[in-house]
C-alpha angles and dihedrals in degrees: 000000000000093000091045093053092046089051090051090052091052090067089062093057113103094195102041108152115252116264110287092016131108139172107281131178110234119188102188138028113208108217115215132178121226090273094053098255114148113243095180146280125290116204120217092190126112089224095251117135114272092006102154093201138245120338115245134177101252140161108283137199134186104259118231136173089261130075112282124154129205124214119273094335130079145115124285093273095055100035102037104015088239108149127214118240092261098040128109106246092212092055091046089054090054091048091052091048091052089052092051091050091055090052091046093052092048092047092052093047098046105027091214113167089216089064090053087060090052091048090053091049093050092046093053100034121127109185092195094057099032110114098244124188115270091244095044114152119186090213092066123087127249136186139177139267118189115196088340096309117123103224097207088061095057112113091223091056092048093049092048093050093047092053093046094049094045093062123198133304118286145178096262125106115221111237091213108045098016095229126135108258150148099265114228114248092215126018105248102215124059124215110236139196100046112146112256092008131121113287090228090057136250139248128246098210118043142121122193099157122078092231089066095050122092131186091000093301111141137181111000095343091089084081106028114220126167120241095251094052092043089055096042099052093048094045089049091051091050091048091052090048092053094055117081092212095056103043138063127180118203117170110306095348133090113202121201123193131188142151132225089248133014107284107167088235110141100194095161090062093046092051097043105036108006115195117215092237092053092050091046090054091052092049093048091049090051092047092051090052128236120268114227109258115249091209133037108303117245109268120234126199133193132176132184115212129191136176123249127166096334093313137099113248122201106223097176141359128197131187116180139118133283091240092054092048092051091051093050091046090054089054091046093056091043091055093053096045107129137157118256121255091268095047095259125127108292125227121236121258130229127227094261095054093049092048091044090058089070096065134059116282091251095035127124116249095214095045105035106030115103101254098234098042097095091043096055093042092053092044090055091047095051104027105024123220131120124313113238123258092237087068089057089048091054091050093047091047090054090050091055094044092052096033085224145081128232125201095244090052092047089052091050092049090051091050093054095046097047095041090057098045116065091186089075123073111241091238093052127110094035091136140359112326110206091186096056106112096181104134092218091052090049091049090054090051091048093053090052092053093046089051090052091050092055091041095055097037102044116021142318086244095053118093133155093207094087090059106032112025095093095049095040091052095051107029109018096171092062096058115018096077089057092045092051091049091052091047092059091066091049092048090051089055092048092050089062101036105028110019093171093056090043093055093048095047094043090052091051092049093049092047092055097039090051089064096047118085092185143327117277114242094218132010122217121228091264091048091051086057091054089048090056092050092048091052093047095046094049094049092048091047092051091053092047091052092050092050092048093052091049091048089052090055097254118141109258122186112242089234090069092053097041116095113211119228094232093053099088100195082129132146093237 
């Protein structure tokens, strides 16, 4: 199904390379006259070091460890017989001979006079005396111009190469188009740009180990696909990867998105860098309700690709409709809605930011990110459903490791909790909930107020979070009695030196303590999530209250407006 849908998409591409062609970097154009005399070399390079030159559509082959020449394009060893310093001269001679044989076969089949010029050039070439460019590198590709005409662009050359690569008819049935065909042994176009994959690209269908081969079918013949379909699906995937609005990279995964027809729906942008107005439009559309389509709904496709052992691995595949995706996206953004650290309206987060919150601040996304995190986040965004508890575990574990809580991680925790509990409205818990009697939530709020007491009474640099967040969030009974006892001394100091701050903080403490009948001995994973939200909500509420009082002209101590460095209720 995936290959079939990619093939369908290929017919919408206006600039799909001709059959047997692919985008190839070519450093030099060898200029020939009609008799095959060399007029010189034209560089397509910008002059920067290791610039491989301009990208052209050129005949392509699947590179192997053996000798295999393409038509009219190749590196210095194939095209000129010019070896690299480390190359075997005898092997280079065989490479050059293979190149000449390809040109000879094409010249005989097409009868083009331009190819006669190339044949003459190759027959009289002497790579040791040829005036090569000063920066010539045998690793770089070259091709020919004859009297100003680029040979690889000639329709006769393209038609010849397409027929040669297609092969003859066979007894196979293509799994993609269903036609009888000669199945290609190796898929000719590699899919590029997958994180951690080979720079030259990788194939989706291949078997080079006996354990993968059945009934004597080797290489790509384990899943027979005709040459045209094999080219089309890979070229379509590469075209999707090249567009910013149809690709998204998160950690080790490359996501590709497309629709059956052009829809003007930029989902990659919404998932990576959502703008408030885009999210608001989705939410309003969901609130208005969606009329049932009178015709077939527009199909939407998404695939997650990863690299493994030189091959492309399909990690996930989704086929749904644009209307369904928009509805699920609206829910996804509703679940993560959360006030900012200062109590103001918070901005929505993209998939990358939410996933990034699960690893250390200086961690590596490909190395440290839980492998299925992007997959389950995207699945919830596009298909709905509950987020798994292991995602909550990863977020809580990161809280304990850092002894802190960031806004993206708080949003992720909220998403997991609310997606799993139907008793809560999906737009609940955006900000402080005074009516929430959950003991774990109250303990989180209490820790935030105790932190503020120490912060105002002792020093802007003093905070108990670095020492006690992990214990308080897992075993409240073992630590809160000690924290409350320590707070009494700080409150006594505030009563004398800052009576206004004392009154406000004492009132907050009494309001929370009045709802607690005792401190839980141990908090479950879900309760640790509620603890995190309680802590975050209370801190954001405190900041909002301080800002409101200052805006009203009331005197507000700087300590209440200052945001300590080690309190990571940050936006990052």
